[in-house]
C-alpha positions as CSV (number, residue, x, y, z in Angstrom):
1,M,19.4,5.3,-16.8
2,F,20.3,8.2,-19.0
3,G,18.0,9.8,-21.5
4,G,17.6,12.6,-24.0
5,S,18.0,15.5,-21.6
6,P,21.2,17.5,-21.4
7,A,21.2,16.8,-17.7
8,F,21.8,13.1,-18.4
9,S,23.6,13.0,-21.7
10,D,27.0,13.4,-20.2
11,P,27.2,11.4,-17.0
12,V,29.7,12.7,-14.4
13,P,31.7,10.1,-12.4
14,M,31.0,10.1,-8.6
15,S,33.7,11.1,-6.2
16,M,35.0,8.3,-3.9
17,D,33.0,9.8,-1.0
18,E,29.8,9.9,-3.1
19,A,30.3,6.4,-4.4
20,T,31.0,5.1,-0.8
21,A,27.9,6.8,0.6
22,W,25.8,5.5,-2.3
23,Y,27.1,1.9,-1.8
24,E,26.5,2.0,1.9
25,A,22.9,3.2,1.3
26,V,22.2,0.4,-1.2
27,S,23.9,-2.3,0.8
28,S,22.1,-1.4,4.0
29,D,18.7,-1.5,2.3
30,A,16.5,-4.0,4.2
31,N,14.4,-4.6,1.1
32,P,15.1,-8.2,0.0
33,L,13.9,-7.3,-3.5
34,H,16.8,-5.0,-4.3
35,W,19.4,-6.6,-6.5
36,A,22.8,-5.6,-7.8
37,V,23.2,-5.8,-11.6
38,E,26.4,-7.4,-12.7
39,F,27.7,-7.7,-16.3
40,E,31.0,-9.5,-17.2
41,G,32.1,-9.4,-13.6
42,Y,31.4,-5.7,-13.1
43,F,28.8,-4.0,-11.0
44,I,26.8,-1.8,-13.4
45,G,23.7,-0.8,-11.4
46,T,20.7,-1.9,-9.3
47,A,17.1,-3.0,-9.8
48,R,14.4,-3.4,-7.3
49,L,10.8,-4.0,-6.6
50,H,9.5,-1.8,-3.8
51,Q,6.2,-0.5,-2.3
52,L,5.1,-4.1,-2.3
53,N,1.4,-4.5,-1.6
54,A,0.5,-8.1,-0.9
55,T,-3.3,-7.5,-0.8
56,D,-3.4,-5.9,-4.2
57,R,-0.5,-8.1,-5.5
58,R,1.4,-5.1,-6.9
59,A,4.8,-3.5,-6.6
60,R,6.7,-0.6,-8.1
61,Y,9.8,-1.2,-10.2
62,A,13.0,0.8,-10.4
63,V,16.2,0.2,-12.3
64,G,19.4,2.2,-12.7
65,L,22.2,1.2,-15.0
66,L,25.1,3.5,-14.0
67,D,27.7,2.5,-16.6
68,A,27.1,4.7,-19.6
69,G,29.4,2.4,-21.6
70,R,27.0,-0.5,-21.2
71,L,23.9,1.4,-22.4
72,G,22.4,0.4,-25.8
73,M,23.3,-3.3,-25.3
74,G,19.8,-4.5,-24.3
75,L,20.9,-5.0,-20.7
76,G,18.1,-2.8,-19.3
77,A,15.5,-5.0,-21.1
78,E,17.2,-8.2,-19.9
79,V,17.2,-7.0,-16.3
80,T,13.6,-5.8,-16.5
81,Q,12.3,-9.0,-18.0
82,A,14.1,-11.1,-15.4
83,I,12.6,-8.9,-12.6
84,L,9.1,-9.2,-14.1
85,E,9.4,-13.0,-14.4
86,Y,10.4,-13.1,-10.8
87,G,7.7,-10.8,-9.7
88,F,4.9,-12.5,-11.6
89,G,6.2,-16.0,-11.2
90,E,7.8,-16.3,-7.7
91,L,6.0,-13.5,-5.9
92,G,2.6,-14.0,-7.6
93,L,2.2,-10.3,-8.4
94,H,-0.7,-9.1,-10.6
95,R,0.7,-5.7,-11.4
96,V,4.1,-3.9,-11.6
97,D,4.3,-0.2,-12.3
98,L,6.9,2.5,-12.5
99,R,7.5,6.2,-12.9
100,V,9.9,7.5,-15.5
101,L,10.9,11.0,-16.5
102,A,9.1,11.8,-19.8
103,Y,12.4,12.8,-21.5
104,N,14.1,9.5,-20.8
105,T,13.2,8.0,-24.1
106,R,15.8,5.2,-23.9
107,A,14.2,3.9,-20.7
108,I,10.7,4.3,-22.1
109,R,11.5,2.3,-25.2
110,C,12.9,-0.4,-23.0
111,Y,9.8,-0.5,-20.8
112,L,7.5,-0.6,-23.8
113,R,9.5,-3.6,-25.2
114,C,9.1,-5.4,-21.9
115,G,5.3,-5.0,-22.0
116,F,4.7,-1.8,-20.0
117,V,2.0,0.6,-21.2
118,E,1.7,4.3,-20.5
119,E,-1.1,4.9,-18.1
120,G,-0.7,8.5,-17.3
121,R,1.4,11.6,-17.0
122,E,2.1,13.8,-14.0
123,R,2.8,17.2,-15.4
124,E,5.9,19.0,-14.0
125,A,6.3,16.4,-11.2
126,A,10.1,16.5,-11.1
127,Y,12.5,19.4,-10.8
128,V,15.7,18.4,-12.5
129,S,18.7,20.6,-13.3
130,G,16.7,23.8,-12.8
131,A,13.7,22.8,-14.9
132,W,10.3,21.1,-14.4
133,H,9.7,17.8,-16.2
134,D,6.8,15.4,-16.5
135,D,6.8,11.9,-15.1
136,L,5.1,9.1,-17.0
137,I,3.3,6.4,-15.1
138,M,3.6,3.0,-16.8
139,G,2.4,-0.4,-15.8
140,V,2.3,-4.1,-16.8
141,L,-0.2,-6.7,-15.7
142,E,0.6,-10.4,-15.3
143,H,-1.4,-11.5,-18.3
144,E,0.3,-8.9,-20.5
145,A,3.7,-10.3,-19.5
146,G,2.7,-13.8,-20.8
147,R,1.4,-15.1,-17.4
148,T,-2.1,-16.0,-16.4
């Protein structure tokens, strides 16, 4: 996802070698909860639940939409809602959380629309493009997503 930082406002295409390495890393991921996101027949990103903890019925969520031309269409919210439905419904999770760079306002708005709430902030937790940035910790509980 791209946000309000100059580091992400103008995405740069990957080289063929970079794209191949990225694809190989994603396609060899043993996590069965890692999905490709397709729109109108094109691969536009990935979404996954990871750090699954069956005892506490929780998982961490991550999504990346890589096609800047598809941003602003509501696809991030659609993907996030589908993953939450699967996590709370099929997997029986109680909690899903995530970390997001505090300047990524587009993603934060999406997560808020999907029921996530801000739970905390890790100050200067990520070093991006030569500067320190805060991470927000957000979470949603099964009853907040319309499940009991």
